[in-house]
C-alpha positions in Angstrom: 79.0 83.8 73.5 76.5 85.2 75.9 75.4 83.4 79.0 71.7 83.2 77.7 73.1 81.2 74.9 75.1 78.9 76.9 71.8 78.4 79.3 69.7 77.6 76.2 72.1 75.1 74.9 72.4 73.3 78.2 68.4 73.4 78.7 67.9 71.5 75.4 70.7 69.2 75.9 69.3 68.0 79.5 65.6 68.1 78.4 66.1 66.7 74.7 63.2 69.3 73.5 63.5 73.0 72.5 59.7 73.2 73.8 60.5 71.7 77.3 63.8 74.0 77.3 61.8 77.2 76.6 59.5 76.2 79.7 62.4 75.6 82.2 63.8 78.9 81.1 60.5 80.6 81.6 61.1 82.1 77.8 59.4 81.5 74.4 60.5 78.6 72.2 61.5 80.9 69.3 63.8 82.7 71.8 65.4 79.2 72.8 65.8 78.7 69.1 67.6 82.0 68.3 69.9 81.5 71.2 70.9 78.0 70.2 71.3 79.1 66.4 73.3 82.3 67.6 76.0 80.0 69.5 76.0 77.6 66.9 76.8 80.3 64.6 79.7 81.7 66.5 81.1 78.1 66.9 80.6 77.5 63.2 79.1 74.1 63.5 75.7 72.7 64.5 75.1 71.5 68.1 71.6 69.5 67.8 70.1 67.1 65.2 66.4 68.8 64.8 64.1 65.7 64.6 61.5 64.5 67.0 63.8 64.9 69.8 66.9 67.2 70.1 69.8 65.0 70.2 73.5 66.3 70.5 75.7 66.5 67.0 79.3 65.2 67.5 80.2 68.9 68.1 77.7 69.3 70.7 78.9 66.3 72.6 82.4 67.7 72.4 81.1 71.1 73.6 78.7 69.7 76.5 81.3 69.3 79.1 82.9 72.7 78.6 79.5 74.5 78.6 78.9 72.7 82.2 82.0 73.6 83.5 81.7 77.6 82.3 78.1 77.7 83.7 79.1 75.9 87.0 81.9 78.5 87.4 79.4 81.3 86.5 77.2 79.8 89.1 79.8 79.5 91.6 81.2 83.1 91.0 77.5 84.4 91.3 77.0 82.7 94.9 80.4 83.9 96.2 79.6 87.4 95.4 76.2 87.3 96.7 77.7 85.8 100.2 80.4 88.9 100.1 77.6 91.2 100.1 75.9 89.4 102.4 78.7 89.8 104.9 79.8 86.3 104.5 83.5 86.5 104.1 86.2 84.3 105.8 88.5 87.1 107.2 89.1 90.7 107.6 92.4 92.2 107.5 93.5 95.1 109.1 96.8 96.8 109.0 97.6 99.3 111.9 100.3 101.8 113.3 101.7 100.3 116.7 100.3 103.0 118.9 96.6 102.1 118.0 97.3 98.4 118.1 98.6 98.9 122.0 96.3 101.4 122.9 92.9 102.1 121.0 92.3 98.9 118.9 91.2 96.4 121.3 87.9 97.4 122.4 87.1 97.5 118.3 88.4 94.1 117.7 86.4 92.6 120.7 83.2 94.1 119.5 83.4 93.0 116.0 84.2 89.8 117.2 80.6 89.5 119.0 78.9 90.8 115.8 80.9 88.9 113.1 82.1 85.6 115.0 82.6 83.8 111.9 85.0 86.2 110.4 88.4 85.8 111.2 90.4 89.0 112.1 93.8 89.3 111.2 95.6 92.5 112.0 99.2 93.6 111.5 101.1 96.2 113.2 102.9 98.2 110.7 104.4 101.8 109.8 101.9 104.0 107.8 103.9 103.9 104.6 103.7 100.1 104.7 100.3 99.9 105.9 99.1 101.9 102.9 101.1 99.9 100.3 99.6 96.6 101.4 96.0 98.2 101.4 96.6 99.3 97.6 98.1 95.9 97.0 94.9 94.4 98.1 96.4 92.5 101.1 94.4 94.2 103.8 91.1 95.6 103.8 91.6 98.5 106.1 94.5 100.7 107.2 94.8 102.9 110.2 97.8 105.2 109.7 99.4 108.4 110.3 97.5 110.8 107.8 99.9 111.9 105.1 97.9 113.7 102.5 100.3 113.0 99.8 99.9 109.3 100.3 96.0 109.1 101.0 94.7 110.9 98.0 93.6 109.1 95.3 90.0 108.3 93.6 89.8 104.8 95.0 90.6 105.6 98.6 88.4 106.4 101.1 89.9 108.2 103.9 88.6 109.8 107.3 90.6 111.5 109.9 90.2 109.9 113.4 91.9 112.3 115.7 95.1 114.8 116.0 97.2 114.1 118.9 100.4 115.7 120.2 104.1 114.7 119.8 105.7 114.3 122.9 109.4 113.5 124.4 110.1 110.3 126.2 112.9 110.1 128.5 114.5 108.7 131.6 113.2 110.0 134.7 116.3 111.7 135.6 117.3 112.8 132.0 118.5 116.5 132.1 115.2 117.4 130.1 113.0 116.5 132.7 113.3 119.7 134.7 111.2 121.2 131.8 107.5 121.2 131.9 107.7 122.0 128.1 110.9 121.4 126.6 112.5 124.2 124.7 113.1 123.3 121.0 116.7 124.8 121.2 117.4 122.5 124.4 115.7 119.5 122.4 117.7 119.2 119.3 121.1 118.7 121.4 120.1 115.2 122.6 120.5 111.9 120.4 117.3 110.4 119.5 115.9 106.9 119.0 113.7 107.0 115.8 111.3 104.5 113.9 112.6 102.4 111.0 112.5 103.6 107.5 108.7 103.2 106.2 107.4 104.5 109.4 105.4 107.8 109.0 107.0 109.3 112.3 110.2 108.9 111.1 109.4 110.8 108.1 107.6 113.5 110.2 110.5 114.1 112.5 113.0 114.5 109.9 110.9 116.7 108.0 110.3 118.9 111.1 114.1 118.9 111.7 115.0 119.8 108.2 112.1 123.0 108.4 113.9 124.1 111.4 117.4 123.8 110.1 118.2 121.5 112.7 120.5 118.4 112.9 118.6 115.3 113.8 121.2 113.0 115.7 119.4 109.7 115.4 121.7 107.0 116.8 119.1 103.9 116.6 116.1 102.9 114.7 113.4 100.9 116.4 110.0 99.8 115.3 108.3 98.6 118.7 107.0 100.6 121.5 108.7 98.0 124.1 112.1 98.9 122.4 111.8 102.6 122.6 110.7 102.4 126.2 113.7 100.0 127.1 116.6 102.0 125.2 115.3 105.5 126.7 115.3 104.2 129.8 119.0 103.3 129.7 120.6 106.7 129.6 120.7 110.1 127.5 119.0 109.2 124.3 115.2 110.5 123.9 112.3 109.5 121.5 109.5 111.8 119.9 106.5 109.8 120.0 102.7 110.6 119.7 100.7 110.7 122.8 98.8 107.4 122.0 102.0 105.6 122.0 102.9 106.6 125.6 99.8 105.2 127.5 102.0 102.6 129.0 104.9 105.0 129.7 103.1 107.2 131.7 102.6 104.6 134.6 106.5 103.9 134.3 108.1 105.5 137.4 111.4 105.2 135.6 110.2 107.1 132.5 109.3 110.8 132.1 107.3 112.4 129.6 107.5 116.1 128.2 105.7 118.6 125.9 107.6 120.4 123.1 107.9 124.1 123.4 108.3 124.2 119.5 108.1 128.0 119.0 111.1 129.9 118.0 112.2 132.8 120.1 114.3 135.8 118.8 116.7 138.0 120.3 114.3 139.9 122.1 112.5 136.9 123.7 109.5 137.3 121.7 107.7 134.4 120.0 108.2 134.7 116.4 106.7 131.7 114.6 106.0 128.1 115.4 107.7 125.4 113.3 105.2 122.8 113.6 101.5 122.6 112.5 98.7 122.5 114.7 97.8 124.8 117.7 100.3 127.5 118.7 103.8 125.9 120.0 102.3 122.7 119.5 103.8 119.6 117.0 100.9 117.4 116.4 99.8 114.4 113.9 96.7 113.0 112.4 95.6 109.5 112.5 93.4 108.6 109.9 91.4 105.2 108.7 91.6 104.3 105.0 90.1 101.9 102.9 89.1 101.4 99.4 85.4 102.7 98.0 84.6 99.1 96.8 85.4 97.4 100.1 83.0 100.1 102.4 80.1 98.3 100.7 81.0 94.9 102.3 79.2 94.8 105.5 81.8 93.4 107.8 84.3 96.2 106.6 81.5 98.7 106.8 80.6 97.8 110.4 84.5 97.7 111.3 84.9 101.2 109.9 81.6 102.3 111.9 83.2 100.7 115.1 86.6 102.5 114.7 84.7 105.8 114.4 82.5 105.2 117.5 85.3 103.7 119.6 88.1 105.7 118.8 86.9 109.4 118.9 88.7 112.6 119.0 87.8 112.8 122.9 90.3 109.9 123.5 93.2 112.6 123.4 91.7 114.7 126.1 91.3 111.3 128.0 95.1 110.9 127.6 95.7 114.2 129.0 94.1 113.2 132.3 95.9 110.3 132.7 99.2 112.1 132.1 98.3 114.8 134.7 97.4 112.0 137.1 100.8 110.5 136.6 102.6 113.8 137.3 100.5 114.6 140.4 101.3 111.0 141.6 
C-alpha cells in the first residue's frame, strides 16, 4: 500500500465522488480511480459501490477507521519531524566529563538557554567511556569526553578535538613532592595514588602510562568527583594525577599544591633519553573532544550547542589556566 492510494481512498470516502476527490487532491480523476483500484487489488475486495455516488462497501466500511488512523499517524510523524528540523525539540541531553562540568561548560549552558529557552537542557557528568556509550545508545545528543581514538572512530560519529591539556599532580601543601616545581617520574611513582573509578578515561590513561613505563601504579582508592579528590588528597600522603581543567578550584586552595610532571626518563649519564608520554617533550597531556552523531548535527539546537562549545571552549583556555596557576604560586 502506498500513501497516495490511502489518500485517494479517504478523499473519495469523504466526498462521495471520484471527481470531487480528484479536485481535492489536485490530480486527474483517472489517477484517483487508478489509485483506488490498486488498493482494492492489494486488499482483495472492492471498497466502493460505483454508482451515481461512490458509497463504501462492507469492506470499505471496515477499512475506513484503519485508513484514518494510518493517515493521521503519518501526518503526526511528518509534523514532528518538521518541528525537529525547525529546532522545536523538548530537550537536549549532554554527557560531559566532570572537569568540563565544573569549569568550562557553565557559560555554554547559559548562552544556549538564551537562544533556545523552550529547550530543556539536561547535563550529566560521566566518565568518558560511559558518556560515549550513552551517546551511541541514543540516550544523549552530545558527549564531551577525553578523546580516545579507539573509542571515537566510526562512520556515524562526528568528533572534534577542543583542546589539549597537561596532566598535573595534586597533593597536600606539605607533601614531600611539593618541594619540586616539576616532579621527577622516579619520585612520582613512589607514592600511593587516588584514581578515577573504572569507566573513566583518566583511570585508563594513568594505567596505560604506568604500564608503558614498567612502573607499579599504587592505586589505593577510586573516586568519581573532584570534591572527593581534593578532600582525600588534603588529608595525607596520597597524590592524584588530574587534568589541568580539573584543578581550577584546587589552585585557590591554600591547603593544596599542584605541580607539573617531569616525565622524561634519565639514563645513568644524566641525559634525557626519551619521554614516556605523548605531547610536547617531557609533558603528559590529554585531548578533550566533543562528539555527536552525523544525523544529530543537522538538528538546529544541537548544531548551535556544538557551535557554542567551539566558541567558548577554545584551546586558549589552557593558557588562561596557566596564568591562574602562576598567580597562585606567586601569591
